[in-house]
C-alpha positions in Angstrom: 5.2 -12.0 13.6 7.0 -12.8 10.5 5.2 -13.6 6.8 7.7 -15.1 4.8 6.4 -15.7 0.9 8.2 -17.6 -1.4 7.7 -19.4 -4.8 8.2 -16.6 -6.9 10.0 -16.7 -10.1 10.5 -16.3 -13.7 7.5 -18.3 -16.2 6.5 -17.7 -19.1 2.9 -16.7 -20.5 0.3 -18.8 -19.8 2.4 -20.4 -17.2 1.6 -21.6 -13.5 3.5 -20.6 -9.8 2.4 -20.8 -6.8 2.8 -18.6 -4.0 3.4 -19.5 -0.4 3.0 -17.4 2.9 4.3 -19.1 6.0 3.4 -16.9 9.2 4.2 -17.2 12.9 4.2 -15.2 15.6 0.1 -14.5 15.7 -3.1 -16.5 15.9 -3.4 -17.3 11.7 -6.6 -18.7 12.2 -8.4 -15.3 13.5 -6.9 -13.3 10.6 -7.7 -12.5 7.0 -5.0 -13.2 4.8 -4.7 -11.5 1.7 -1.8 -11.3 -1.4 -0.8 -7.7 -3.0 1.4 -7.3 -5.5 3.1 -4.2 -6.9 4.4 -3.6 -10.7 7.0 -1.6 -11.4 6.3 2.0 -11.2 2.9 1.6 -10.1 0.9 1.7 -6.7 0.7 -1.4 -4.8 -3.1 -3.4 -6.1 -5.3 -5.9 -4.0 -5.5 -9.3 -5.6 -7.3 -12.0 -3.3 -8.2 -11.9 0.3 -9.4 -15.4 2.4 -11.2 -14.6 5.4 -10.8 -15.8 9.0 -14.4 -17.0 9.5 -16.4 -18.0 7.0 -13.1 -18.7 4.7 -14.8 -17.3 1.5 -12.3 -15.6 -0.9 -12.6 -12.7 -2.9 -10.4 -11.7 -6.3 -9.8 -8.5 -8.0 -11.3 -8.7 -11.2 -7.9 -8.8 -12.8 -6.9 -12.2 -11.6 -10.7 -13.6 -11.4 -10.9 -16.7 -12.7 -7.0 -17.5 -13.2 -5.7 -17.0 -9.4 -6.8 -19.2 -6.5 -6.2 -18.3 -2.9 -6.2 -21.0 -0.3 -4.8 -21.4 3.5 -4.1 -24.2 5.9 -4.5 -23.1 8.9 -2.7 -26.6 10.2 0.3 -24.9 8.7 -0.1 -21.5 9.3 0.3 -20.6 5.6 -1.6 -18.8 2.9 -1.1 -19.6 -0.9 -2.1 -18.2 -3.9 -2.3 -20.4 -7.0 -1.5 -18.7 -10.8 -2.5 -19.5 -13.8 -2.6 -18.4 -17.2 -0.5 -16.1 -16.6 0.3 -13.2 -18.2 3.2 -10.4 -18.3 0.8 -7.7 -16.7 0.9 -10.2 -13.6 5.3 -9.1 -13.4 5.3 -7.5 -10.1 6.1 -8.1 -6.7 3.7 -10.3 -4.4 2.9 -10.0 -0.3 0.8 -11.1 1.6 -1.0 -9.7 4.3 -2.4 -10.9 7.7 -5.3 -8.6 9.0 -7.3 -8.7 12.0 -6.9 -5.6 14.6 -3.7 -4.8 13.0 -2.4 -5.5 9.5 1.2 -7.4 8.5 3.0 -7.4 5.9 5.3 -9.8 4.6 9.0 -9.0 2.2 7.6 -10.0 -1.1 8.4 -12.5 -3.8 9.1 -11.2 -7.5 7.1 -12.7 -9.7 8.1 -12.2 -13.5 6.3 -13.3 -16.6 8.6 -13.3 -19.6 9.1 -15.3 -22.7 
């Protein structure tokens, strides 16, 4: 099983980034895919989820209206479109795959700073 995040980097406040999580080794379409983040000195925080069945999405209040999670089942990839970024969005972002087990990626750094 592999989950590989990419797309992180340095962006100015108000800017946008799109994170990708390419996966392999499991039946992607049957797994709920989520993004989590961990800011310096803080615990991990759930950000967003795309369910495996209806494809519905859920967001943490802190990102609702600014972030969009979407998946491409043909490419076994989940994305996180992040708009109107704020300094408090600075964190390492992780994708996860959850069915009976939970798999984590290695994370990608997002830094929002002027």
